[in-house]
N, CA, C and O atoms as a MOPAC input file, in Angstrom:
PM7 MOZYME 1SCF
protein

 N      0.73400 1    -1.01700 1     0.03000 1
 C     -0.07400 1     0.15200 1     0.08700 1
 C      0.70500 1     1.36500 1     0.02400 1
 O      1.63700 1     1.49800 1     0.81700 1
 N      0.47900 1     2.14200 1    -0.70000 1
 C      1.25500 1     3.41800 1    -1.05000 1
 C      0.34300 1     4.62000 1    -0.40500 1
 O     -0.81600 1     4.74400 1    -0.80300 1
 N      0.83200 1     5.44000 1     0.52000 1
 C      0.30700 1     6.49700 1     0.92100 1
 C      0.78300 1     7.76600 1     0.53400 1
 O      1.90100 1     8.15600 1     0.87200 1
 N     -0.09500 1     8.52800 1    -0.24600 1
 C      0.21600 1     9.93600 1    -0.96500 1
 C     -0.25200 1    11.02300 1    -0.23600 1
 O     -1.47000 1    11.19900 1    -0.21400 1
 N      0.49700 1    11.80700 1     0.38000 1
 C      0.18800 1    13.10600 1     0.95500 1
 C      0.22700 1    14.43900 1     0.18400 1
 O      1.24100 1    14.81400 1    -0.40700 1
 N     -0.95500 1    15.15600 1     0.21800 1
 C     -0.83900 1    16.32000 1    -0.43900 1
 C     -0.15400 1    17.38500 1     0.38600 1
 O     -0.62800 1    17.64600 1     1.49200 1
 N      1.03600 1    18.09400 1    -0.09800 1
 C      1.94600 1    18.91700 1     0.49200 1
 C      1.02200 1    20.15400 1     0.66300 1
 O      1.54400 1    21.03400 1     1.34600 1
 N     -0.01200 1    20.38400 1     0.28400 1
 C     -0.59200 1    21.79600 1     0.35300 1
 C     -1.53200 1    21.78100 1     1.43600 1
 O     -2.10200 1    22.83300 1     1.72500 1
 N     -1.79400 1    20.62000 1     2.13600 1
 C     -2.70400 1    20.55700 1     3.16400 1
 C     -2.62400 1    19.14300 1     3.82600 1
 O     -3.20400 1    18.18000 1     3.32400 1
 N     -1.84600 1    19.04900 1     5.03300 1
 C     -1.66600 1    17.92800 1     5.41400 1
 C     -2.70200 1    17.43200 1     6.73000 1
 O     -2.81800 1    16.29300 1     7.18300 1
 N     -3.39000 1    18.67000 1     7.16200 1
 C     -4.57500 1    18.43900 1     8.03500 1
 C     -5.37900 1    17.39200 1     7.86600 1
 O     -5.55100 1    16.54300 1     8.74100 1
 N     -6.05400 1    17.36900 1     6.47800 1
 C     -6.87400 1    16.14700 1     6.13500 1
 C     -6.30500 1    15.86100 1     4.78700 1
 O     -6.50200 1    16.60600 1     3.82800 1
 N     -5.51300 1    14.64200 1     4.72400 1
 C     -4.77000 1    14.35700 1     3.52100 1
 C     -6.10800 1    13.63000 1     2.45800 1
 O     -7.08000 1    12.95400 1     2.79600 1
 N     -5.70700 1    14.05600 1     1.22200 1
 C     -6.99300 1    13.61700 1     0.37100 1
 C     -6.49800 1    12.14000 1    -0.16500 1
 O     -5.28800 1    11.93600 1    -0.26600 1
 N     -7.33600 1    11.23300 1    -0.46700 1
 C     -7.03300 1     9.88400 1    -0.75800 1
 C     -6.99600 1     9.98300 1    -2.37300 1
 O     -7.88800 1    10.54600 1    -3.00900 1
 N     -5.97200 1     9.43000 1    -2.91000 1
 C     -5.54000 1     9.65200 1    -4.24900 1
 C     -5.26400 1     8.11000 1    -4.61000 1
 O     -4.78000 1     7.38000 1    -3.74500 1
 N     -5.59100 1     7.58500 1    -5.96800 1
 C     -5.31900 1     6.26700 1    -6.38300 1
 C     -4.15300 1     6.59000 1    -7.26400 1
 O     -4.01300 1     7.69800 1    -7.78200 1
 N     -3.34900 1     5.62700 1    -7.41400 1
 C     -2.23000 1     5.59700 1    -8.58700 1
 C     -2.62900 1     5.50700 1    -9.79900 1
 O     -3.72200 1     4.96400 1    -9.96100 1
 N     -1.96700 1     5.94900 1   -10.88300 1
 C     -2.29500 1     5.59400 1   -12.07500 1
 C     -2.06100 1     4.39800 1   -12.48500 1
 O     -1.15900 1     3.82500 1   -11.87400 1
 N     -2.68900 1     3.68400 1   -13.51500 1
 C     -2.57100 1     2.28500 1   -14.00900 1
 C     -0.87100 1     2.27700 1   -14.36200 1
 O     -0.34700 1     3.32700 1   -14.73200 1
 N     -0.22000 1     1.26600 1   -14.24600 1
 C      1.15100 1     1.23800 1   -14.66200 1
 C      1.10800 1     0.37300 1   -15.79600 1
 O      0.40100 1    -0.63400 1   -15.78800 1
 N      1.90000 1     0.73400 1   -16.88500 1
 C      1.95300 1     0.27700 1   -18.13400 1
 C      3.33700 1    -0.71700 1   -18.05300 1
 O      4.43900 1    -0.35800 1   -17.63800 1
 N      2.98000 1    -2.03600 1   -18.55500 1
 C      4.20000 1    -2.85400 1   -18.73100 1
 C      5.24600 1    -2.41100 1   -19.58700 1
 O      6.41900 1    -2.59800 1   -19.26300 1
 N      4.91400 1    -1.80400 1   -20.72100 1
 C      5.77200 1    -1.48700 1   -21.50000 1
 C      5.79400 1     0.06600 1   -22.16300 1
 O      5.02400 1     0.44700 1   -23.04400 1
 N      6.78700 1     0.82200 1   -21.57200 1
 C      6.74600 1     2.11100 1   -21.90600 1
 C      7.41800 1     2.36100 1   -23.30300 1
 O      8.62200 1     2.22500 1   -23.52400 1
 N      6.44200 1     2.75600 1   -24.23400 1
 C      6.74200 1     3.38600 1   -25.56600 1
 C      5.77500 1     4.41700 1   -26.00400 1
 O      4.62400 1     4.44400 1   -25.56900 1
 N      6.24100 1     5.27200 1   -26.87100 1
 C      5.40900 1     6.36100 1   -27.46500 1
 C      6.10600 1     7.76800 1   -27.06000 1
 O      7.31500 1     7.95900 1   -27.19100 1
 N      5.18200 1     8.74700 1   -26.54400 1
 C      5.62400 1     9.87700 1   -26.45000 1
 C      5.61400 1    10.36000 1   -24.77600 1
 O      4.61500 1    10.06700 1   -24.11700 1
 N      6.52400 1    10.95700 1   -24.24700 1
 C      6.68000 1    11.26900 1   -22.94900 1
 C      6.93100 1    12.67900 1   -22.78300 1
 O      7.72400 1    13.23300 1   -23.54400 1
 N      6.35600 1    13.30600 1   -21.89300 1
 C      6.57000 1    14.94900 1   -21.71400 1
 C      7.25700 1    14.94400 1   -20.27500 1
 O      6.96900 1    14.20700 1   -19.33300 1
 N      8.16800 1    15.87200 1   -20.32200 1
 C      9.08400 1    16.24900 1   -19.09600 1
 C      8.41700 1    17.65200 1   -18.88800 1
 O      8.40700 1    18.45400 1   -19.82200 1
 N      7.93500 1    17.91700 1   -17.83900 1
 C      7.44700 1    19.22200 1   -17.58500 1
 C      8.22700 1    19.90300 1   -16.45700 1
 O      8.27400 1    19.38200 1   -15.34200 1
 N      8.80300 1    20.99000 1   -16.71600 1
 C      9.70400 1    21.79400 1   -15.80300 1
 C      8.74100 1    22.90300 1   -15.17300 1
 O      8.25700 1    23.82800 1   -15.82500 1
 N      8.53900 1    22.68100 1   -13.85400 1
 C      7.54900 1    23.64400 1   -13.17500 1
 C      8.16600 1    25.11900 1   -12.95400 1
 O      7.44400 1    26.04600 1   -12.58600 1
 N      9.42000 1    25.26700 1   -13.17800 1
 C     10.31800 1    26.52800 1   -13.27500 1
 C     10.73300 1    26.83100 1   -11.76900 1
 O     10.69600 1    27.94800 1   -11.25300 1
 N     11.12800 1    25.66600 1   -11.15600 1
 C     11.57300 1    25.95300 1    -9.84100 1
 C     13.35500 1    26.25500 1   -10.28700 1
 O     13.84500 1    25.90700 1   -11.36100 1
 N     13.93900 1    26.81400 1    -9.41800 1
 C     15.50600 1    26.86300 1    -9.54300 1
 C     15.94700 1    25.60000 1    -9.68500 1
 O     15.56000 1    24.72400 1    -8.91000 1
 N     16.74500 1    25.36300 1   -10.61500 1
 C     17.65700 1    24.05400 1   -11.02900 1
 C     16.73900 1    22.81200 1   -11.46900 1
 O     17.17800 1    21.67100 1   -11.61300 1
 N     15.61100 1    23.13400 1   -11.63100 1
 C     14.63100 1    22.06600 1   -12.19400 1
 C     15.08800 1    21.50200 1   -13.55900 1
 O     14.94600 1    20.32100 1   -13.87300 1
 N     15.67100 1    22.48800 1   -14.37400 1
 C     15.94500 1    22.00400 1   -15.60200 1
 C     17.23200 1    21.32200 1   -15.67700 1
 O     17.52800 1    20.67400 1   -16.68100 1
 N     18.12800 1    21.44300 1   -14.53300 1
 C     19.20300 1    20.31600 1   -14.43600 1
 C     18.92700 1    19.28200 1   -14.07100 1
 O     19.56300 1    18.40100 1   -14.64900 1
 N     18.08200 1    18.86600 1   -13.17700 1
 C     17.53000 1    17.74500 1   -12.85700 1
 C     16.82200 1    16.98500 1   -14.11900 1
 O     17.03300 1    15.79000 1   -14.32700 1
 N     15.96100 1    17.78000 1   -14.94700 1
 C     15.38700 1    17.21800 1   -16.10700 1
 C     16.51600 1    16.87700 1   -17.22300 1
 O     16.40200 1    15.84800 1   -17.88900 1
 N     17.64900 1    17.79600 1   -17.42100 1
 C     18.54700 1    17.38100 1   -18.35500 1
 C     19.17000 1    16.01800 1   -17.95900 1
 O     19.44900 1    15.17900 1   -18.81500 1
 N     19.33500 1    15.86400 1   -16.91100 1
 C     20.11200 1    14.60800 1   -16.41600 1
 C     18.90400 1    13.38100 1   -16.74000 1
 O     19.11200 1    12.50800 1   -17.58300 1
 N     17.86700 1    13.44200 1   -16.09300 1
 C     16.61900 1    12.61000 1   -16.30200 1
 C     16.55800 1    12.14700 1   -17.95100 1
 O     16.66600 1    11.01100 1   -18.41200 1
 N     16.39300 1    13.15200 1   -18.50800 1
 C     16.31600 1    12.95200 1   -19.96000 1
 C     17.51800 1    12.16400 1   -20.52500 1
 O     17.18800 1    11.23500 1   -21.26300 1
 N     18.65800 1    12.31500 1   -20.36000 1
 C     19.74200 1    11.51200 1   -20.83200 1
 C     19.56800 1    10.15900 1   -20.25500 1
 O     19.62600 1     9.24000 1   -21.07200 1
 N     19.38400 1     9.87700 1   -19.12700 1
 C     19.06200 1     8.42600 1   -18.60700 1
 C     17.72100 1     7.80900 1   -19.49400 1
 O     17.74500 1     6.78500 1   -20.17700 1
 N     16.52100 1     8.74100 1   -19.28400 1
 C     15.68900 1     7.97400 1   -20.02400 1
 C     15.78800 1     7.73900 1   -21.60000 1
 O     15.09400 1     6.87500 1   -22.13600 1
 N     16.50900 1     8.38900 1   -22.18900 1
 C     16.81700 1     8.20000 1   -23.67700 1
 C     17.62900 1     6.75200 1   -23.84200 1
 O     17.39100 1     5.91500 1   -24.71300 1
 N     18.61200 1     6.65800 1   -22.83400 1
 C     19.19800 1     5.45500 1   -22.66300 1
 C     18.28700 1     4.15600 1   -22.56000 1
 O     18.27000 1     3.20400 1   -23.33900 1
 N     17.51600 1     4.35300 1   -21.37800 1
 C     16.62400 1     3.25100 1   -20.81900 1
 C     15.54400 1     3.09900 1   -21.69700 1
 O     15.08900 1     1.95800 1   -21.76900 1
 N     14.97100 1     4.05200 1   -22.44800 1
 C     13.68600 1     4.10900 1   -22.96300 1
 C     13.97900 1     4.45000 1   -24.47700 1
 O     13.52600 1     5.53100 1   -24.85400 1
 N     14.72600 1     3.62600 1   -25.48100 1
 C     14.82600 1     4.12500 1   -26.85900 1
 C     13.76600 1     3.95200 1   -27.63900 1
 O     13.93300 1     4.11900 1   -28.84700 1
 N     12.57200 1     3.61700 1   -27.18600 1
 C     11.34200 1     3.62000 1   -28.04700 1
 C     10.44800 1     4.70300 1   -27.63600 1
 O      9.29600 1     4.68600 1   -28.06700 1
 N     10.92900 1     5.88600 1   -26.65600 1
 C     10.09100 1     6.78800 1   -26.20600 1
 C     10.84700 1     8.20400 1   -26.99700 1
 O     12.03000 1     8.46100 1   -27.22000 1
 N      9.56500 1     8.95900 1   -27.29000 1
 C     10.21700 1    10.35500 1   -27.86600 1
 C      9.79800 1    11.22100 1   -26.57000 1
 O      8.71000 1    11.07100 1   -26.01400 1
 N     10.74400 1    12.10800 1   -26.16400 1
 C     10.70000 1    12.97500 1   -25.15300 1
 C     10.72900 1    14.32800 1   -25.43700 1
 O     11.69800 1    14.80200 1   -26.03000 1
 N      9.73600 1    15.05600 1   -25.07100 1
 C      9.48200 1    16.40800 1   -25.30600 1
 C      9.50000 1    16.93000 1   -24.13300 1
 O      9.02500 1    16.32300 1   -23.17200 1
 N     10.09000 1    18.22800 1   -24.01500 1
 C     10.20800 1    19.18000 1   -22.63600 1
 C      9.09300 1    20.31700 1   -22.86300 1
 O      8.82200 1    20.87500 1   -23.92600 1
 N      8.56700 1    20.50200 1   -21.71400 1
 C      7.63900 1    21.62800 1   -21.52000 1
 C      8.09300 1    22.48700 1   -20.21500 1
 O      8.83700 1    22.06000 1   -19.33200 1
 N      7.53800 1    23.70600 1   -20.25900 1
 C      7.79200 1    24.38100 1   -18.97200 1
 C      6.58900 1    25.17300 1   -18.63600 1
 O      5.83000 1    25.56700 1   -19.52100 1
 N      6.39400 1    25.41900 1   -17.37900 1
 C      5.29200 1    26.26300 1   -16.74600 1
 C      5.91700 1    27.64200 1   -16.75800 1
 O      7.13100 1    27.80500 1   -16.63600 1
 N      5.05800 1    28.62000 1   -16.90700 1
 C      5.64000 1    30.11000 1   -17.00500 1
 C      6.17300 1    30.37300 1   -15.47700 1
 O      7.20100 1    31.00200 1   -15.23000 1
 N      5.42500 1    29.86900 1   -14.62100 1
 C      5.99100 1    30.12500 1   -13.25100 1
 C      5.65200 1    29.02300 1   -12.08100 1
 O      4.62000 1    28.36700 1   -12.22200 1
 N      6.35400 1    28.82900 1   -11.10900 1
 C      6.16600 1    27.48800 1   -10.30600 1
 C      4.84900 1    27.84600 1    -9.30000 1
 O      4.17900 1    26.99400 1    -8.71700 1
 N      4.63200 1    29.37500 1    -9.23600 1
 C      3.67900 1    29.93100 1    -8.19400 1
 C      2.11600 1    29.40200 1    -8.38400 1
 O      1.35200 1    29.23600 1    -7.43300 1
 N      1.74900 1    29.15000 1    -9.85800 1
 C      0.50500 1    28.97400 1   -10.27400 1
 C      0.54500 1    27.59800 1   -10.94200 1
 O      1.57100 1    27.04800 1   -11.34000 1
 N     -0.74000 1    27.09200 1   -11.02000 1
 C     -0.83200 1    25.71700 1   -11.99900 1
 C     -0.56600 1    25.97200 1   -13.43100 1
 O     -0.77500 1    27.08200 1   -13.92200 1
 N     -0.16400 1    25.08900 1   -14.03500 1
 C      0.21100 1    25.05100 1   -15.61600 1
 C     -1.05100 1    25.68500 1   -16.25700 1
 O     -2.15700 1    25.24700 1   -15.94300 1
 N     -0.92900 1    26.66700 1   -17.11300 1
 C     -2.14100 1    27.19100 1   -17.77100 1
 C     -2.94200 1    25.84300 1   -18.48400 1
 O     -2.41500 1    24.75200 1   -18.70300 1
 N     -4.13300 1    26.16600 1   -18.73500 1
 C     -5.07300 1    25.08300 1   -19.35100 1
 C     -4.55400 1    24.84000 1   -20.76300 1
 O     -4.72200 1    23.68100 1   -21.14400 1
 N     -3.99400 1    25.62000 1   -21.58500 1
 C     -3.59700 1    25.38300 1   -23.00200 1
 C     -2.47900 1    24.52700 1   -22.83300 1
 O     -2.32400 1    23.48900 1   -23.47700 1
 N     -1.52400 1    25.05200 1   -21.77800 1
 C     -0.29600 1    23.89900 1   -21.73100 1
 C     -0.69400 1    22.42900 1   -21.30000 1
 O     -0.15300 1    21.40900 1   -21.72600 1
 N     -1.64900 1    22.48300 1   -20.45600 1
 C     -2.07900 1    21.09600 1   -19.93500 1
 C     -2.70700 1    20.32500 1   -21.03400 1
 O     -2.52500 1    19.10800 1   -21.07200 1
 N     -3.41100 1    20.90300 1   -21.91000 1
 C     -4.24500 1    20.35000 1   -22.91300 1
 C     -3.18700 1    19.83000 1   -23.87500 1
 O     -3.13300 1    18.62400 1   -24.11300 1
 N     -2.29000 1    20.74700 1   -24.47400 1
 C     -1.13800 1    20.36000 1   -25.31000 1
 C     -0.33100 1    19.18900 1   -24.83500 1
 O     -0.04000 1    18.32600 1   -25.66200 1
 N      0.08700 1    19.05900 1   -23.50900 1
 C      0.75500 1    17.97400 1   -23.05700 1
 C     -0.11900 1    16.69500 1   -23.08000 1
 O      0.30100 1    15.60000 1   -23.45500 1
 N     -1.23700 1    16.91500 1   -22.68900 1
 C     -2.41700 1    15.61500 1   -22.76400 1
 C     -2.50000 1    15.08700 1   -24.06000 1
 O     -2.36800 1    13.89500 1   -24.33700 1
 N     -2.77000 1    16.19000 1   -25.01500 1
 C     -2.83500 1    15.76500 1   -26.63600 1
 C     -1.86800 1    15.00200 1   -27.27400 1
 O     -2.13200 1    14.12600 1   -28.09700 1
 N     -0.51400 1    15.38300 1   -26.83400 1
 C      0.79500 1    14.82500 1   -27.75300 1
 C      1.38500 1    13.83000 1   -26.98500 1
 O      2.42300 1    13.40700 1   -27.49200 1
 N      1.00000 1    13.19800 1   -25.69200 1
 C      1.89400 1    12.56500 1   -24.95900 1
 C      1.06200 1    11.42200 1   -24.34900 1
 O     -0.13400 1    11.58000 1   -24.10700 1
 N      1.75900 1    10.18700 1   -24.08700 1
 C      1.23800 1     9.13700 1   -23.44300 1
 C      1.68500 1     8.98200 1   -21.87300 1
 O      1.13100 1     8.23600 1   -21.06500 1
 N      2.75700 1     9.80700 1   -21.61800 1
 C      3.40700 1     9.86700 1   -20.18600 1
 C      3.83400 1    11.16700 1   -19.75700 1
 O      4.22400 1    11.93200 1   -20.63900 1
 N      3.83300 1    11.54800 1   -18.60600 1
 C      4.32600 1    12.75100 1   -18.00600 1
 C      5.01600 1    12.64200 1   -16.82600 1
 O      4.52200 1    12.12800 1   -15.82200 1
 N      6.30300 1    13.16300 1   -16.88900 1
 C      7.00300 1    13.38400 1   -15.69300 1
 C      7.23200 1    14.71000 1   -15.33600 1
 O      7.91500 1    15.41000 1   -16.08300 1
 N      6.69000 1    15.23400 1   -14.13800 1
 C      6.53100 1    16.39800 1   -13.71600 1
 C      7.84700 1    16.77500 1   -12.69700 1
 O      8.04100 1    15.95600 1   -11.79900 1
 N      8.57500 1    17.70300 1   -12.74900 1
 C      9.73200 1    17.61400 1   -12.05700 1
 C      9.89900 1    18.91300 1   -11.34000 1
 O      9.46700 1    19.91000 1   -11.91800 1
 N     10.49100 1    19.06300 1   -10.10400 1
 C     11.00800 1    20.35300 1    -9.45100 1
 C     12.01100 1    20.04700 1    -8.66300 1
 O     12.24500 1    18.91600 1    -8.23700 1
 N     12.77400 1    21.24500 1    -8.39100 1
 C     14.05000 1    21.15300 1    -7.53300 1
 C     14.19200 1    22.46900 1    -6.93600 1
 O     13.46300 1    23.40900 1    -7.25400 1
 N     15.13700 1    22.55000 1    -6.06000 1
 C     15.58100 1    23.83300 1    -5.25800 1
 C     16.91200 1    23.33200 1    -4.95500 1
 O     17.69700 1    24.01900 1    -4.30200 1

């Protein structure tokens, strides 16, 4: 069992279900940089490792305009329409 806590409000954690896990990762993957400092450094390394481990995956990078707000609806729709998987990364 996995417990996921919402860091924005730990007083009453929200129950969340994990997404279905795929047995074979192929297709298009989005790497979303939320624009926190050094997040792009982390994603650079991750992208390099994923390209080696997942040669059948096309990786596309996206960035939020600011980490302080949710991604704009147009960006979310673009990512959703063009990708099979998303990794969202942040760093400080």
